[in-house]
PASEDREN-604489 format. One record per atom (N, C-alpha, C): residue in three letters; atom name; x, y, z. Coordinates in steps of 0.1 Angstrom, whole numbers. Example, Ala and Ser with C-alpha at 12.3 -4.5 7.8 and 13.67 -1.06 7.14 Angstrom:
! residues 2
   resn   name      c1      c2      c3
    Ala      N     132     -57      78
    Ala     CA     123     -45      78
    Ala      C     132     -33      78
    Ser      N     128     -22      71
    Ser     CA     137     -11      71
    Ser      C     129       0      79
END
This chain:
! residues 196
   resn   name      c1      c2      c3
    Met      N     261      22    -296
    Met     CA     260      40    -286
    Met      C     251      44    -281
    Ser      N     253      41    -265
    Ser     CA     246      49    -259
    Ser      C     240      55    -256
    Ser      N     225      63    -253
    Ser     CA     222      75    -250
    Ser      C     219      83    -233
    Lys      N     227      97    -232
    Lys     CA     226      99    -220
    Lys      C     212      97    -212
    Pro      N     216      93    -195
    Pro     CA     198      92    -194
    Pro      C     195      98    -189
    Phe      N     176     101    -192
    Phe     CA     169     113    -187
    Phe      C     178     120    -172
    Phe      N     179     109    -162
    Phe     CA     183     121    -150
    Phe      C     194     108    -144
    Glu      N     207     113    -134
    Glu     CA     215     105    -134
    Glu      C     215      99    -116
    Leu      N     206      95    -109
    Leu     CA     209      94     -93
    Leu      C     226      85     -89
    Pro      N     223      90     -78
    Pro     CA     240      89     -75
    Pro      C     238      70     -63
    Pro      N     251      68     -61
    Pro     CA     244      51     -65
    Pro      C     242      47     -51
    Lys      N     242      58     -43
    Lys     CA     235      51     -28
    Lys      C     222      49     -24
    Ala      N     214      62     -35
    Ala     CA     197      68     -44
    Ala      C     190      53     -36
    Pro      N     183      51     -33
    Pro     CA     173      39     -33
    Pro      C     163      40     -44
    Arg      N     165      31     -53
    Arg     CA     155      30     -66
    Arg      C     144      21     -68
    Ala      N     132      28     -82
    Ala     CA     120      21     -77
    Ala      C     115      20     -97
    His      N     102      14     -93
    His     CA     102      15    -108
    His      C     103      11    -122
    Gly      N      96       6    -127
    Gly     CA     107      -3    -139
    Gly      C     103       7    -153
    Arg      N     117       0    -164
    Arg     CA     116      12    -178
    Arg      C      99      15    -183
    Phe      N      95       7    -185
    Phe     CA      86      10    -192
    Phe      C      74      23    -186
    Ile      N      72      30    -171
    Ile     CA      63      35    -160
    Ile      C      74      48    -162
    Gln      N      85      46    -163
    Gln     CA      96      53    -155
    Gln      C      90      69    -172
    Ser      N      98      62    -190
    Ser     CA      94      67    -199
    Ser      C      78      72    -206
    Val      N      68      62    -198
    Val     CA      54      75    -195
    Val      C      61      84    -191
    Ala      N      63      79    -175
    Ala     CA      70      97    -169
    Ala      C      76     108    -171
    Gln      N      86     104    -181
    Gln     CA      96     113    -186
    Gln      C      89     117    -198
    Trp      N      81     111    -201
    Trp     CA      72     119    -214
    Trp      C      63     127    -210
    Leu      N      56     124    -195
    Leu     CA      51     134    -192
    Leu      C      52     151    -189
    Leu      N      67     141    -179
    Leu     CA      70     157    -178
    Leu      C      77     166    -191
    Arg      N      81     160    -201
    Arg     CA      85     171    -219
    Arg      C      72     174    -219
    Leu      N      62     171    -217
    Leu     CA      49     175    -227
    Leu      C      44     185    -218
    Gly      N      45     185    -200
    Gly     CA      47     194    -196
    Gly      C      56     207    -192
    Gly      N      65     203    -204
    Gly     CA      71     215    -205
    Gly      C      86     215    -189
    Trp      N      89     200    -182
    Trp     CA      98     201    -169
    Trp      C     103     206    -172
    Lys      N     112     209    -162
    Lys     CA     127     202    -163
    Lys      C     141     201    -153
    Ile      N     147     194    -146
    Ile     CA     152     190    -134
    Ile      C     164     198    -134
    Val      N     169     199    -130
    Val     CA     183     204    -128
    Val      C     190     208    -109
    Gly      N     205     202    -113
    Gly     CA     208     201     -99
    Gly      C     211     184    -100
    Asn      N     218     181     -88
    Asn     CA     218     167     -87
    Asn      C     217     164     -68
    Phe      N     214     156     -68
    Phe     CA     208     146     -52
    Phe      C     224     143     -49
    Pro      N     233     147     -34
    Pro     CA     239     137     -31
    Pro      C     235     124     -26
    Asp      N     249     120     -25
    Asp     CA     253     104     -22
    Asp      C     253      98      -9
    His      N     245     100      -6
    His     CA     236      96      15
    His      C     228      85       7
    Ser      N     228      76      17
    Ser     CA     218      63      17
    Ser      C     206      66      28
    His      N     209      77      31
    His     CA     195      79      45
    His      C     192     102      40
    Leu      N     182     107      37
    Leu     CA     186     113      29
    Leu      C     170     123      34
    Leu      N     169     137      36
    Leu     CA     157     141      43
    Leu      C     156     146      31
    Val      N     147     151      23
    Val     CA     147     162       9
    Val      C     130     178      13
    Ile      N     132     181       9
    Ile     CA     122     192      18
    Ile      C     122     203       0
    Ala      N     105     205      -3
    Ala     CA     102     212     -12
    Ala      C      93     223      -7
    Ala      N      97     233     -15
    Ala     CA      89     239     -18
    Ala      C      92     255     -28
    Pro      N      81     257     -27
    Pro     CA      70     271     -19
    Pro      C      56     255     -23
    His      N      53     253     -21
    His     CA      40     239     -22
    His      C      27     250     -16
    Ser      N      24     253     -31
    Ser     CA       9     265     -30
    Ser      C      -4     261     -44
    Ser      N       0     249     -51
    Ser     CA      -8     241     -52
    Ser      C      -8     221     -52
    Ala      N     -20     219     -51
    Ala     CA     -22     199     -53
    Ala      C     -17     191     -65
    Trp      N     -13     205     -74
    Trp     CA       5     203     -90
    Trp      C      15     199     -89
    Asp      N      20     201     -72
    Asp     CA      24     201     -68
    Asp      C      32     189     -69
    Gly      N      23     188     -59
    Gly     CA      21     166     -57
    Gly      C      22     159     -66
    Tyr      N      16     162     -82
    Tyr     CA      15     157     -88
    Tyr      C      25     153     -97
    Trp      N      32     163    -100
    Trp     CA      40     172    -105
    Trp      C      59     158     -93
    Gly      N      57     160     -85
    Gly     CA      68     150     -81
    Gly      C      66     143     -78
    Leu      N      52     135     -78
    Leu     CA      47     121     -86
    Leu      C      60     119     -97
    Val      N      54     121    -102
    Val     CA      59     123    -122
    Val      C      77     124    -120
    Ile      N      78     131    -110
    Ile     CA      93     135    -114
    Ile      C     102     120    -106
    Lys      N      94     118     -93
    Lys     CA     104     105     -86
    Lys      C     100      94    -100
    Val      N      91      92    -102
    Val     CA      89      78    -112
    Val      C      96      79    -126
    Ala      N      97      91    -129
    Ala     CA     104      92    -142
    Ala      C     119      91    -140
    Ile      N     125      99    -134
    Ile     CA     141      97    -124
    Ile      C     144      81    -122
    Gly      N     131      68    -114
    Gly     CA     131      59    -104
    Gly      C     141      60     -97
    Leu      N     130      73     -88
    Leu     CA     140      71     -75
    Leu      C     119      66     -66
    Arg      N     136      58     -54
    Arg     CA     124      52     -42
    Arg      C     124      64     -32
    Ile      N     113      72     -33
    Ile     CA     116      85     -22
    Ile      C     103      90      -9
    Arg      N     102      81      -4
    Arg     CA      91      84       3
    Arg      C      84      95       4
    Phe      N      59      95       8
    Phe     CA      60     111      13
    Phe      C      53     107      26
    Met      N      51     114      31
    Met     CA      38     119      39
    Met      C      24     123      33
    Ala      N      11     114      35
    Ala     CA       2     127      36
    Ala      C      -8     120      41
    Lys      N     -17     130      40
    Lys     CA     -27     127      53
    Lys      C     -30     115      59
    Arg      N     -35     107      62
    Arg     CA     -46      93      62
    Arg      C     -58      99      54
    Glu      N     -65     105      52
    Glu     CA     -78     101      49
    Glu      C     -81     105      31
    Thr      N     -64     110      30
    Thr     CA     -63     102      14
    Thr      C     -61      88       3
    Phe      N     -53      80      16
    Phe     CA     -58      70      12
    Phe      C     -71      54      14
    Trp      N     -78      58       7
    Trp     CA     -87      57       5
    Trp      C     -88      50      -6
    Phe      N     -99      33      -9
    Phe     CA     -94      30     -19
    Phe      C    -107      37     -28
    Pro      N    -100      39     -41
    Pro     CA     -85      32     -49
    Pro      C     -79      35     -53
    Leu      N     -75      45     -41
    Leu     CA     -63      57     -44
    Leu      C     -56      51     -35
    Gly      N     -60      44     -27
    Gly     CA     -46      36      -9
    Gly      C     -37      33     -16
    Pro      N     -36      20     -26
    Pro     CA     -28      12     -26
    Pro      C     -21      18     -40
    Leu      N     -22      28     -46
    Leu     CA     -16      36     -54
    Leu      C      -5      40     -51
    Leu      N      -9      51     -39
    Leu     CA       3      60     -38
    Leu      C       9      48     -18
    His      N       6      30     -19
    His     CA      16      29     -11
    His      C      28      25     -16
    Trp      N      19      27     -30
    Trp     CA      32      19     -42
    Trp      C      42      29     -46
    Leu      N      31      44     -48
    Leu     CA      45      54     -50
    Leu      C      54      54     -41
    Gly      N      55      51     -35
    Gly     CA      58      56     -15
    Gly      C      52      63      -3
    Gly      N      40      64     -10
    Gly     CA      33      69       2
    Gly      C      26      66      19
    Met      N      34      76      28
    Met     CA      30      70      47
    Met      C      19      74      50
    Pro      N       6      64      50
    Pro     CA      -2      74      53
    Pro      C       2      81      71
    Ile      N      -4      95      75
    Ile     CA      -3     108      88
    Ile      C      -9     111      95
    Asn      N     -14     107     101
    Asn     CA     -21     111     112
    Asn      C     -19     126     118
    Arg      N     -24     142     108
    Arg     CA     -12     155     114
    Arg      C     -20     155     130
    Ala      N     -29     148     132
    Ala     CA     -38     152     153
    Ala      C     -25     144     153
    Asn      N     -16     144     156
    Asn     CA      -8     138     167
    Asn      C       7     136     163
    Ala      N      13     154     158
    Ala     CA      30     155     151
    Ala      C      37     150     158
    Asn      N      40     151     172
    Asn     CA      49     144     182
    Asn      C      50     131     179
    Gly      N      38     120     181
    Gly     CA      36     109     166
    Gly      C      42     107     161
    Val      N      34     115     146
    Val     CA      52     115     138
    Val      C      64     121     131
    Val      N      69     129     143
    Val     CA      88     134     141
    Val      C      90     112     148
    Glu      N      85     111     152
    Glu     CA      93      95     164
    Glu      C      95      86     152
    Gln      N      77      82     142
    Gln     CA      74      74     140
    Gln      C      91      77     122
    Val      N      92      91     122
    Val     CA     103      91     105
    Val      C     113      86     111
    Val      N     119      93     124
    Val     CA     132      84     132
    Val      C     129      77     131
    Glu      N     128      70     137
    Glu     CA     122      57     141
    Glu      C     126      46     122
    Ala      N     117      45     116
    Ala     CA     114      48     103
    Ala      C     136      48      96
    Phe      N     140      65      97
    Phe     CA     159      59      91
    Phe      C     162      52      99
    Gln      N     167      47     114
    Gln     CA     170      34     121
    Gln      C     167      24     113
    Lys      N     158      20     114
    Lys     CA     155       5     116
    Lys      C     160       2     101
    Arg      N     157       8      85
    Arg     CA     159       8      70
    Arg      C     179      17      70
    Pro      N     180       6      57
    Pro     CA     194       3      57
    Pro      C     199      16      41
    Thr      N     182      19      36
    Thr     CA     185      32      31
    Thr      C     166      36      27
    Phe      N     170      52      33
    Phe     CA     157      54      30
    Phe      C     159      73      31
    Trp      N     146      78      23
    Trp     CA     146      86      16
    Trp      C     139      94      16
    Leu      N     129     103      18
    Leu     CA     123     112      27
    Leu      C     118     124      19
    Val      N     109     125      13
    Val     CA     104     146      11
    Val      C      95     142      21
    Leu      N      97     164      19
    Leu     CA      79     162      32
    Leu      C      79     178      25
    Ala      N      70     187      24
    Ala     CA      68     200      24
    Ala      C      65     207      38
    Pro      N      76     216      42
    Pro     CA      74     223      56
    Pro      C      69     229      56
    Glu      N      60     236      49
    Glu     CA      51     238      45
    Glu      C      42     236      56
    Gly      N      36     230      47
    Gly     CA      28     217      58
    Gly      C      11     217      52
    Thr      N      13     230      42
    Thr     CA       2     236      38
    Thr      C       5     236      27
    Arg      N     -11     241      13
    Arg     CA      -7     250       7
    Arg      C     -17     260       8
    Arg      N     -14     265      17
    Arg     CA     -23     279      20
    Arg      C      -3     288      25
    His      N      -6     298      25
    His     CA       0     307      30
    His      C      10     308      42
    Val      N      20     303      49
    Val     CA      22     304      61
    Val      C      32     315      63
    Glu      N      35     320      81
    Glu     CA      40     329      83
    Glu      C      53     327      91
    Arg      N      45     306      90
    Arg     CA      61     302      99
    Arg      C      52     287      97
    Trp      N      73     280      90
    Trp     CA      71     265      88
    Trp      C      68     252      97
    Arg      N      61     244     101
    Arg     CA      60     236     109
    Arg      C      77     231     111
    Ser      N      74     228     120
    Ser     CA      97     224     124
    Ser      C      93     210     129
    Gly      N      89     204     123
    Gly     CA      87     188     125
    Gly      C      95     186     114
    Phe      N     105     196     104
    Phe     CA     115     189      98
    Phe      C     125     185      93
    Trp      N     129     200     110
    Trp     CA     140     193     113
    Trp      C     140     192     124
    His      N     136     184     131
    His     CA     130     179     144
    His      C     139     162     141
    Ile      N     129     160     127
    Ile     CA     133     147     123
    Ile      C     147     147     115
    Ala      N     152     157     111
    Ala     CA     170     156     111
    Ala      C     178     161     119
    Lys      N     175     169     123
    Lys     CA     186     165     143
    Lys      C     183     148     145
    Arg      N     176     145     144
    Arg     CA     174     136     156
    Arg      C     175     123     150
    Ala      N     170     123     139
    Ala     CA     180     112     126
    Ala      C     189     110     123
    Asn      N     197     124     126
    Asn     CA     211     127     121
    Asn      C     213     118     105
    Val      N     206     132     102
    Val     CA     205     123      79
    Val      C     210     139      79
    Pro      N     209     140      66
    Pro     CA     212     153      60
    Pro      C     199     165      52
    Leu      N     200     168      52
    Leu     CA     186     181      48
    Leu      C     192     185      32
    Cys      N     181     179      23
    Cys     CA     188     187      12
    Cys      C     178     193       3
    Pro      N     179     211      -4
    Pro     CA     160     214      -3
    Pro      C     157     214     -22
    Ile      N     152     209     -25
    Ile     CA     141     209     -38
    Ile      C     129     223     -40
    Tyr      N     133     227     -47
    Tyr     CA     118     237     -52
    Tyr      C     108     241     -66
    Phe      N     103     244     -62
    Phe     CA      91     242     -78
    Phe      C      91     254     -79
    His      N      97     258     -91
    His     CA      99     272     -97
    His      C      89     269    -114
    Tyr      N      75     276    -108
    Tyr     CA      65     271    -116
    Tyr      C      66     282    -127
    Pro      N      74     294    -126
    Pro     CA      73     302    -143
    Pro      C      86     302    -151
    Asp      N      93     291    -151
    Asp     CA     106     284    -151
    Asp      C     103     273    -162
    Arg      N      90     267    -146
    Arg     CA      91     250    -155
    Arg      C     106     244    -147
    Ile      N     109     249    -132
    Ile     CA     118     237    -131
    Ile      C     117     235    -116
    Val      N     122     218    -109
    Val     CA     121     217    -102
    Val      C     143     214    -102
    Gly      N     145     218     -91
    Gly     CA     155     223     -88
    Gly      C     160     219     -75
    Ile      N     174     207     -70
    Ile     CA     176     207     -65
    Ile      C     192     212     -57
    Gly      N     184     213     -43
    Gly     CA     202     222     -35
    Gly      C     210     218     -36
    Asp      N     221     223     -30
    Asp     CA     232     214     -15
    Asp      C     222     211     -11
    Val      N     231     198       1
    Val     CA     222     196      15
    Val      C     229     209      25
    Ile      N     220     213      33
    Ile     CA     222     227      39
    Ile      C     223     219      54
    Pro      N     238     228      58
    Pro     CA     239     220      72
    Pro      C     230     230      87
    Leu      N     229     220      93
    Leu     CA     220     225     100
    Leu      C     227     230     123
    Thr      N     220     236     122
    Thr     CA     230     244     140
    Thr      C     220     238     143
    Asp      N     220     240     165
    Asp     CA     210     241     174
    Asp      C     208     250     178
    Asp      N     204     260     163
    Asp     CA     192     275     168
    Asp      C     179     264     157
    Leu      N     171     263     156
    Leu     CA     159     262     147
    Leu      C     153     272     144
    Asp      N     152     285     152
    Asp     CA     145     299     141
    Asp      C     155     305     136
    Ala      N     174     300     138
    Ala     CA     179     305     124
    Ala      C     176     297     116
    Asp      N     177     285     119
    Asp     CA     182     281     111
    Asp      C     169     279      94
    Leu      N     154     280     101
    Leu     CA     143     280      95
    Leu      C     145     299      84
    Glu      N     152     303      91
    Glu     CA     155     320      83
    Glu      C     160     314      69
    Arg      N     170     309      82
    Arg     CA     182     315      66
    Arg      C     173     299      56
    Ile      N     167     286      55
    Ile     CA     164     280      46
    Ile      C     154     287      38
    Arg      N     143     291      51
    Arg     CA     139     299      40
    Arg      C     141     305      22
    Ala      N     145     314      34
    Ala     CA     159     329      25
    Ala      C     162     322       7
    Trp      N     170     310      11
    Trp     CA     170     306      -1
    Trp      C     161     302      -7
    Tyr      N     148     305       0
    Tyr     CA     138     296     -13
    Tyr      C     133     304     -21
    Gln      N     137     317     -10
    Gln     CA     131     332     -16
    Gln      C     129     337     -35
    Pro      N     138     329     -42
    Pro     CA     139     334     -56
    Pro      C     128     323     -62
    Phe      N     125     315     -58
    Phe     CA     114     306     -60
    Phe      C      98     308     -66
    Gln      N      90     303     -71
    Gln     CA      82     305     -76
    Gln      C      68     293     -73
    Gly      N      60     294     -67
    Gly     CA      55     281     -68
    Gly      C      36     286     -83
    Lys      N      32     270     -75
    Lys     CA      21     280     -93
    Lys      C      11     289     -87
    Asn      N      13     296     -69
    Asn     CA       2     305     -71
    Asn      C       6     316     -58
    Arg      N      18     309     -56
    Arg     CA      29     319     -45
    Arg      C      43     313     -44
    Gly      N      55     324     -39
    Gly     CA      67     322     -38
    Gly      C      61     312     -18
    Val      N      70     316     -10
    Val     CA      72     313       3
    Val      C      72     325       8
END
């Protein structure tokens, strides 16, 4: 008799990590009291946005979750983070070093990554920082539009220790209206130190 899997990825989702390391990550999630709700859409290319991003703990729990579910999802981090010996580990976990001083170049590089790979999922924080911001960075919107990839929101809700996966958000040609609509979707959720 087979037991129910910890979390089921859709068929087109990129996979990674071995069973042992997944089991360790699943144990860490249970120990931390976290649960995952919702399901990812079945797309070979997907841009995932995560908010609220209010603590370095978001990155830790995000990495534990991606390993626990066996998902090969890439994430961007400032290149200064990739020092030895942390750099090789971050690369193994899916990290992509970026130069935040050249924001336009980052959009181009990510669009090209989507176009070159048959399967590519990327997660990023639209706030761009752990501090509260009145306006989100629009890079994720430009990436999704220019690469023509679906946009999937996920949230951290610390009061209930939930990481939730939402439905794909359709984008229009109106950047400001889309950003306002997406931020409104995130309003009920509370990060470790704040909401959106």
